[in-house]
ZAPA-369164 format. One record per residue (C-alpha): z, x, y. Coordinates in steps of 0.2 Angstrom, whole numbers, plus 5000, padded with zeros to 4 digits. Last residue first. Example, Ala and Ser with C-alpha at 12.3 -4.5 7.8 and 13.67 -1.06 7.14 Angstrom:
// residues 2
+------+------+------+
|    Z |    X |    Y |
+------+------+------+
| 5036 | 5068 | 4995 |
| 5039 | 5062 | 4978 |
+------+------+------+
// end
This chain:
// residues 453
+------+------+------+
|    Z |    X |    Y |
+------+------+------+
| 5073 | 5031 | 5015 |
| 5087 | 5043 | 5008 |
| 5075 | 5053 | 4999 |
| 5066 | 5057 | 5016 |
| 5082 | 5063 | 5023 |
| 5087 | 5074 | 5008 |
| 5069 | 5081 | 5010 |
| 5072 | 5086 | 5028 |
| 5090 | 5094 | 5024 |
| 5082 | 5104 | 5009 |
| 5068 | 5111 | 5021 |
| 5082 | 5116 | 5033 |
| 5091 | 5124 | 5020 |
| 5077 | 5133 | 5013 |
| 5072 | 5140 | 5031 |
| 5057 | 5130 | 5038 |
| 5040 | 5138 | 5042 |
| 5030 | 5129 | 5029 |
| 5036 | 5113 | 5037 |
| 5031 | 5119 | 5054 |
| 5015 | 5122 | 5047 |
| 5014 | 5103 | 5040 |
| 5017 | 5098 | 5057 |
| 5004 | 5107 | 5064 |
| 4992 | 5101 | 5051 |
| 4995 | 5083 | 5054 |
| 4980 | 5078 | 5064 |
| 4969 | 5088 | 5052 |
| 4978 | 5092 | 5037 |
| 4993 | 5085 | 5025 |
| 4992 | 5092 | 5008 |
| 5009 | 5101 | 5011 |
| 5018 | 5085 | 5016 |
| 5013 | 5077 | 4999 |
| 5019 | 5091 | 4989 |
| 5036 | 5091 | 4998 |
| 5037 | 5072 | 4993 |
| 5035 | 5074 | 4976 |
| 5019 | 5077 | 4963 |
| 5005 | 5076 | 4974 |
| 4988 | 5071 | 4967 |
| 4992 | 5053 | 4966 |
| 4974 | 5048 | 4974 |
| 4981 | 5040 | 4991 |
| 4996 | 5051 | 4991 |
| 5010 | 5052 | 4979 |
| 5014 | 5055 | 4960 |
| 5034 | 5054 | 4960 |
| 5036 | 5047 | 4942 |
| 5048 | 5035 | 4932 |
| 5041 | 5020 | 4943 |
| 5058 | 5013 | 4950 |
| 5070 | 5027 | 4949 |
| 5056 | 5040 | 4952 |
| 5049 | 5032 | 4968 |
| 5067 | 5027 | 4975 |
| 5068 | 5040 | 4988 |
| 5052 | 5033 | 4995 |
| 5060 | 5016 | 4999 |
| 5054 | 5014 | 5017 |
| 5040 | 5028 | 5020 |
| 5025 | 5017 | 5026 |
| 5009 | 5025 | 5023 |
| 5000 | 5030 | 5039 |
| 4982 | 5024 | 5036 |
| 4970 | 5036 | 5031 |
| 4953 | 5044 | 5039 |
| 4945 | 5060 | 5033 |
| 4932 | 5049 | 5024 |
| 4926 | 5038 | 5038 |
| 4912 | 5032 | 5027 |
| 4914 | 5041 | 5010 |
| 4917 | 5059 | 5007 |
| 4935 | 5056 | 5001 |
| 4943 | 5068 | 5014 |
| 4960 | 5075 | 5008 |
| 4955 | 5092 | 5009 |
| 4944 | 5090 | 5024 |
| 4958 | 5085 | 5035 |
| 4970 | 5070 | 5038 |
| 4960 | 5062 | 5052 |
| 4972 | 5046 | 5056 |
| 4971 | 5027 | 5054 |
| 4984 | 5017 | 5061 |
| 4998 | 5006 | 5054 |
| 5011 | 5016 | 5064 |
| 5022 | 5020 | 5050 |
| 5041 | 5024 | 5047 |
| 5045 | 5008 | 5040 |
| 5062 | 5004 | 5050 |
| 5062 | 4985 | 5055 |
| 5069 | 4976 | 5069 |
| 5067 | 4957 | 5064 |
| 5059 | 4943 | 5074 |
| 5052 | 4934 | 5059 |
| 5053 | 4939 | 5042 |
| 5064 | 4927 | 5035 |
| 5057 | 4913 | 5045 |
| 5040 | 4914 | 5039 |
| 5031 | 4898 | 5041 |
| 5035 | 4896 | 5060 |
| 5029 | 4915 | 5063 |
| 5038 | 4926 | 5075 |
| 5035 | 4943 | 5081 |
| 5040 | 4959 | 5070 |
| 5048 | 4974 | 5078 |
| 5046 | 4992 | 5074 |
| 5055 | 5008 | 5072 |
| 5052 | 5025 | 5063 |
| 5035 | 5030 | 5069 |
| 5027 | 5039 | 5054 |
| 5013 | 5045 | 5065 |
| 5021 | 5055 | 5079 |
| 5037 | 5053 | 5068 |
| 5031 | 5067 | 5058 |
| 5031 | 5079 | 5073 |
| 5043 | 5095 | 5067 |
| 5055 | 5089 | 5079 |
| 5056 | 5071 | 5074 |
| 5058 | 5074 | 5054 |
| 5070 | 5088 | 5059 |
| 5082 | 5076 | 5067 |
| 5081 | 5066 | 5052 |
| 5085 | 5080 | 5041 |
| 5100 | 5083 | 5050 |
| 5106 | 5066 | 5049 |
| 5103 | 5068 | 5030 |
| 5113 | 5084 | 5028 |
| 5126 | 5077 | 5037 |
| 5127 | 5060 | 5026 |
| 5126 | 5044 | 5037 |
| 5109 | 5038 | 5027 |
| 5118 | 5041 | 5011 |
| 5106 | 5028 | 5003 |
| 5096 | 5015 | 5014 |
| 5095 | 4997 | 5009 |
| 5079 | 4991 | 4999 |
| 5063 | 4983 | 5007 |
| 5061 | 4965 | 5001 |
| 5046 | 4958 | 4992 |
| 5044 | 4943 | 5003 |
| 5025 | 4943 | 5007 |
| 5020 | 4948 | 4989 |
| 5030 | 4932 | 4984 |
| 5021 | 4920 | 4996 |
| 5004 | 4928 | 4992 |
| 5006 | 4925 | 4974 |
| 5014 | 4907 | 4977 |
| 4997 | 4905 | 4989 |
| 4986 | 4909 | 4975 |
| 4994 | 4899 | 4961 |
| 4993 | 4883 | 4973 |
| 4975 | 4889 | 4978 |
| 4969 | 4887 | 4960 |
| 4964 | 4905 | 4953 |
| 4949 | 4903 | 4942 |
| 4940 | 4892 | 4956 |
| 4935 | 4876 | 4957 |
| 4920 | 4868 | 4966 |
| 4911 | 4861 | 4950 |
| 4924 | 4858 | 4936 |
| 4933 | 4870 | 4922 |
| 4930 | 4887 | 4931 |
| 4936 | 4901 | 4920 |
| 4920 | 4910 | 4917 |
| 4908 | 4912 | 4903 |
| 4894 | 4927 | 4907 |
| 4879 | 4924 | 4918 |
| 4885 | 4936 | 4931 |
| 4889 | 4950 | 4919 |
| 4874 | 4949 | 4909 |
| 4863 | 4950 | 4925 |
| 4871 | 4967 | 4930 |
| 4857 | 4972 | 4943 |
| 4863 | 4955 | 4952 |
| 4878 | 4965 | 4956 |
| 4895 | 4962 | 4947 |
| 4910 | 4963 | 4959 |
| 4919 | 4947 | 4953 |
| 4910 | 4936 | 4941 |
| 4918 | 4920 | 4945 |
| 4911 | 4921 | 4963 |
| 4922 | 4911 | 4974 |
| 4931 | 4924 | 4985 |
| 4941 | 4917 | 4998 |
| 4945 | 4900 | 4988 |
| 4950 | 4912 | 4974 |
| 4938 | 4919 | 4960 |
| 4944 | 4932 | 4947 |
| 4935 | 4948 | 4942 |
| 4951 | 4956 | 4939 |
| 4952 | 4972 | 4951 |
| 4938 | 4966 | 4962 |
| 4940 | 4947 | 4964 |
| 4959 | 4946 | 4961 |
| 4962 | 4962 | 4971 |
| 4951 | 4956 | 4986 |
| 4960 | 4939 | 4986 |
| 4977 | 4948 | 4988 |
| 4971 | 4959 | 5000 |
| 4965 | 4944 | 5010 |
| 4980 | 4934 | 5009 |
| 4991 | 4949 | 5014 |
| 4981 | 4950 | 5030 |
| 4969 | 4961 | 5039 |
| 4961 | 4970 | 5025 |
| 4952 | 4987 | 5025 |
| 4965 | 4997 | 5033 |
| 4958 | 5011 | 5023 |
| 4973 | 5015 | 5011 |
| 4975 | 4995 | 5010 |
| 4982 | 4984 | 5023 |
| 4982 | 4985 | 5043 |
| 4965 | 4979 | 5048 |
| 4965 | 4972 | 5065 |
| 4956 | 4954 | 5065 |
| 4938 | 4946 | 5066 |
| 4939 | 4928 | 5061 |
| 4940 | 4916 | 5046 |
| 4958 | 4917 | 5045 |
| 4958 | 4920 | 5024 |
| 4941 | 4927 | 5026 |
| 4948 | 4941 | 5039 |
| 4933 | 4951 | 5043 |
| 4939 | 4968 | 5049 |
| 4943 | 4978 | 5064 |
| 4948 | 4995 | 5062 |
| 4960 | 5005 | 5073 |
| 4962 | 5024 | 5077 |
| 4976 | 5035 | 5079 |
| 4974 | 5051 | 5090 |
| 4987 | 5065 | 5088 |
| 4984 | 5082 | 5095 |
| 4996 | 5079 | 5109 |
| 4982 | 5078 | 5123 |
| 4989 | 5062 | 5130 |
| 4971 | 5055 | 5132 |
| 4969 | 5059 | 5112 |
| 4953 | 5050 | 5112 |
| 4957 | 5038 | 5098 |
| 4975 | 5035 | 5105 |
| 4981 | 5019 | 5097 |
| 4999 | 5017 | 5101 |
| 4997 | 5001 | 5110 |
| 4985 | 4994 | 5098 |
| 4999 | 4992 | 5085 |
| 5011 | 4984 | 5097 |
| 4997 | 4972 | 5104 |
| 4993 | 4967 | 5086 |
| 5012 | 4960 | 5085 |
| 5020 | 4966 | 5069 |
| 5019 | 4951 | 5057 |
| 5010 | 4957 | 5044 |
| 5021 | 4975 | 5043 |
| 5035 | 4963 | 5038 |
| 5026 | 4954 | 5025 |
| 5021 | 4970 | 5017 |
| 5041 | 4975 | 5015 |
| 5039 | 4981 | 4998 |
| 5023 | 4982 | 4987 |
| 5023 | 5000 | 4984 |
| 5004 | 5008 | 4983 |
| 4990 | 5005 | 4969 |
| 4982 | 5023 | 4969 |
| 4964 | 5024 | 4977 |
| 4951 | 5036 | 4973 |
| 4936 | 5036 | 4985 |
| 4919 | 5039 | 4974 |
| 4903 | 5042 | 4985 |
| 4886 | 5034 | 4982 |
| 4871 | 5042 | 4989 |
| 4865 | 5047 | 4973 |
| 4864 | 5029 | 4967 |
| 4871 | 5027 | 4949 |
| 4861 | 5028 | 4934 |
| 4861 | 5015 | 4922 |
| 4872 | 4999 | 4918 |
| 4884 | 5009 | 4906 |
| 4888 | 5024 | 4915 |
| 4895 | 5036 | 4902 |
| 4902 | 5049 | 4913 |
| 4912 | 5052 | 4926 |
| 4920 | 5068 | 4931 |
| 4934 | 5069 | 4945 |
| 4940 | 5085 | 4952 |
| 4960 | 5084 | 4958 |
| 4967 | 5098 | 4967 |
| 4985 | 5102 | 4962 |
| 4998 | 5110 | 4972 |
| 5007 | 5126 | 4967 |
| 5023 | 5129 | 4978 |
| 5026 | 5147 | 4980 |
| 5044 | 5151 | 4987 |
| 5044 | 5167 | 4998 |
| 5055 | 5159 | 5013 |
| 5040 | 5155 | 5024 |
| 5032 | 5145 | 5010 |
| 5018 | 5149 | 5000 |
| 5005 | 5138 | 4995 |
| 4996 | 5138 | 4978 |
| 4980 | 5128 | 4974 |
| 4978 | 5125 | 4955 |
| 4963 | 5114 | 4950 |
| 4966 | 5097 | 4942 |
| 4952 | 5090 | 4930 |
| 4951 | 5072 | 4929 |
| 4941 | 5062 | 4916 |
| 4933 | 5046 | 4920 |
| 4922 | 5034 | 4910 |
| 4910 | 5022 | 4917 |
| 4905 | 5002 | 4920 |
| 4916 | 4996 | 4905 |
| 4904 | 4988 | 4892 |
| 4903 | 4970 | 4890 |
| 4903 | 4962 | 4873 |
| 4922 | 4959 | 4874 |
| 4929 | 4959 | 4890 |
| 4926 | 4975 | 4901 |
| 4936 | 4989 | 4907 |
| 4934 | 5005 | 4919 |
| 4927 | 4994 | 4935 |
| 4920 | 5007 | 4948 |
| 4922 | 4997 | 4966 |
| 4909 | 4992 | 4979 |
| 4895 | 4987 | 4967 |
| 4889 | 4996 | 4951 |
| 4870 | 4993 | 4953 |
| 4866 | 4995 | 4972 |
| 4881 | 5005 | 4976 |
| 4891 | 4997 | 4991 |
| 4885 | 5001 | 5009 |
| 4898 | 5011 | 5020 |
| 4886 | 5022 | 5030 |
| 4891 | 5037 | 5019 |
| 4888 | 5027 | 5004 |
| 4901 | 5016 | 4995 |
| 4912 | 5014 | 4979 |
| 4930 | 5012 | 4978 |
| 4940 | 5020 | 4963 |
| 4955 | 5013 | 4956 |
| 4970 | 5022 | 4950 |
| 4982 | 5009 | 4944 |
| 4972 | 5007 | 4927 |
| 4964 | 5023 | 4922 |
| 4959 | 5025 | 4905 |
| 4970 | 5038 | 4896 |
| 4963 | 5054 | 4889 |
| 4974 | 5066 | 4898 |
| 4986 | 5054 | 4909 |
| 4980 | 5043 | 4922 |
| 4985 | 5044 | 4939 |
| 5000 | 5034 | 4945 |
| 5004 | 5018 | 4954 |
| 5018 | 5014 | 4966 |
| 5030 | 4999 | 4965 |
| 5031 | 4981 | 4962 |
| 5038 | 4984 | 4945 |
| 5021 | 4992 | 4940 |
| 5009 | 4989 | 4955 |
| 4994 | 4992 | 4944 |
| 4997 | 4981 | 4929 |
| 5009 | 4970 | 4939 |
| 4994 | 4962 | 4947 |
| 4987 | 4957 | 4929 |
| 4973 | 4960 | 4917 |
| 4968 | 4977 | 4926 |
| 4953 | 4986 | 4930 |
| 4938 | 4972 | 4928 |
| 4921 | 4968 | 4921 |
| 4918 | 4951 | 4914 |
| 4932 | 4951 | 4922 |
| 4945 | 4937 | 4917 |
| 4942 | 4920 | 4919 |
| 4957 | 4912 | 4908 |
| 4974 | 4911 | 4913 |
| 4977 | 4892 | 4917 |
| 4964 | 4887 | 4902 |
| 4976 | 4895 | 4889 |
| 4964 | 4889 | 4874 |
| 4951 | 4903 | 4879 |
| 4934 | 4902 | 4887 |
| 4934 | 4914 | 4897 |
| 4942 | 4931 | 4894 |
| 4961 | 4933 | 4898 |
| 4973 | 4934 | 4911 |
| 4990 | 4941 | 4909 |
| 5002 | 4934 | 4923 |
| 5014 | 4946 | 4931 |
| 5010 | 4942 | 4948 |
| 5009 | 4923 | 4943 |
| 5027 | 4924 | 4937 |
| 5033 | 4933 | 4952 |
| 5025 | 4918 | 4962 |
| 5037 | 4906 | 4952 |
| 5051 | 4917 | 4957 |
| 5047 | 4917 | 4974 |
| 5043 | 4898 | 4974 |
| 5061 | 4895 | 4968 |
| 5068 | 4907 | 4981 |
| 5062 | 4896 | 4994 |
| 5075 | 4882 | 4989 |
| 5089 | 4896 | 4990 |
| 5086 | 4900 | 5007 |
| 5079 | 4919 | 5010 |
| 5089 | 4931 | 5021 |
| 5089 | 4945 | 5008 |
| 5070 | 4943 | 5006 |
| 5066 | 4943 | 4988 |
| 5070 | 4957 | 4976 |
| 5057 | 4967 | 4966 |
| 5057 | 4985 | 4973 |
| 5076 | 4989 | 4968 |
| 5071 | 4984 | 4950 |
| 5075 | 5001 | 4943 |
| 5091 | 5003 | 4954 |
| 5095 | 5002 | 4971 |
| 5106 | 4986 | 4970 |
| 5100 | 4969 | 4976 |
| 5103 | 4962 | 4994 |
| 5086 | 4967 | 5000 |
| 5083 | 4968 | 5018 |
| 5077 | 4952 | 5026 |
| 5090 | 4953 | 5040 |
| 5082 | 4968 | 5046 |
| 5070 | 4977 | 5033 |
| 5076 | 4994 | 5037 |
| 5095 | 4989 | 5033 |
| 5104 | 5007 | 5035 |
| 5093 | 5008 | 5051 |
| 5103 | 4995 | 5059 |
| 5096 | 4986 | 5074 |
| 5100 | 4968 | 5070 |
| 5118 | 4974 | 5065 |
| 5120 | 4981 | 5083 |
| 5114 | 4965 | 5090 |
| 5126 | 4954 | 5079 |
| 5140 | 4966 | 5083 |
| 5137 | 4966 | 5102 |
| 5136 | 4947 | 5103 |
| 5155 | 4944 | 5104 |
| 5157 | 4958 | 5115 |
| 5145 | 4952 | 5127 |
| 5152 | 4934 | 5126 |
| 5170 | 4942 | 5130 |
| 5163 | 4952 | 5145 |
| 5154 | 4937 | 5152 |
| 5171 | 4926 | 5151 |
| 5179 | 4940 | 5159 |
| 5167 | 4942 | 5174 |
| 5166 | 4923 | 5176 |
| 5185 | 4923 | 5177 |
| 5186 | 4938 | 5189 |
| 5173 | 4929 | 5200 |
+------+------+------+
// end
């Protein structure tokens, strides 16, 4: 009996370090956490546990992600088919360095800020479709022009400091294809960071559903709503988990949507070469496309799959200064304030035979992947306008280092983490008020924690 106990204790001691390492918050992506430094390219590294052989696919996928597409016909046949109407010429144009987009500067045409179009019941605009395209190839006018005006909104904190928020007001003009429907609403969408999406894709549906509470049964004021969407990749209805409104179920779906809506490129999942052009835009639909033979698409399956593989394996960087006293204090405040009710710190991925790097990982994304009511100030006026997906917080503190800005939230109105918190309403209103009531040292500790992610 003593010998068995001794052997059992020895095995337990041998296993303990590996178990601890598997649940180490300083490595928020588990074994897939990036091995690269926290520098300007921190969001562009492959899964840390990726084999050498698969790293070649990652690098080729990176090339497709950066590829500049051109209008057809062109001598570069493998890169033509752009548009005719589009928002960007490359995936990288919106997700610069695989990071966060920003609103346009004065006089600049938006690239990484898009506008979804739809009525209150979710129908696309009859002329302009489901997304506004702000560029066109030669001979095709962009759908509209945009000017953003910012109205000041001061918020006074408990210690007397005043933070001035910016409320955006959007002015659209020069609609090139006729009047837009009076029922159409505009929903601004900034390109989010790409890191860790493959890990989020492998969180089991059951785990996400278990946190949903649409009727607030536990009476904590936090609901959490799921959205079911059709997956063209899987040919079945699935749980939405990607995009600001959980409009896509898988990374393949999200990638195909981006090729189609943002660049006007066809894939096996969306085969129309004219992208989001509607029947009312006849010239757009009849323009030359990049398909060489009947049945082909502009983004061949091999290139599409490499792009998806690249996106799935963009690794989460390591934490920074996570053991510092102010960071630890800020993490405790994060829980006490109530932020962790939606920004759930810890998740566990499931298993997938073709994704060994991402399977069975303990991860720290700080999201529940559910939709929450964020109040009237953040509502976009469309269907479920007050509902937004809880964005992951991992990599938050690297935004400035990677993207040279700190514009946050779905439309980039917040300049920095504190402003983003102060825009929270709806289910997050009570947590916002607790942040407003913090002392200056406590507020600094909370921000230190968030910047350590």
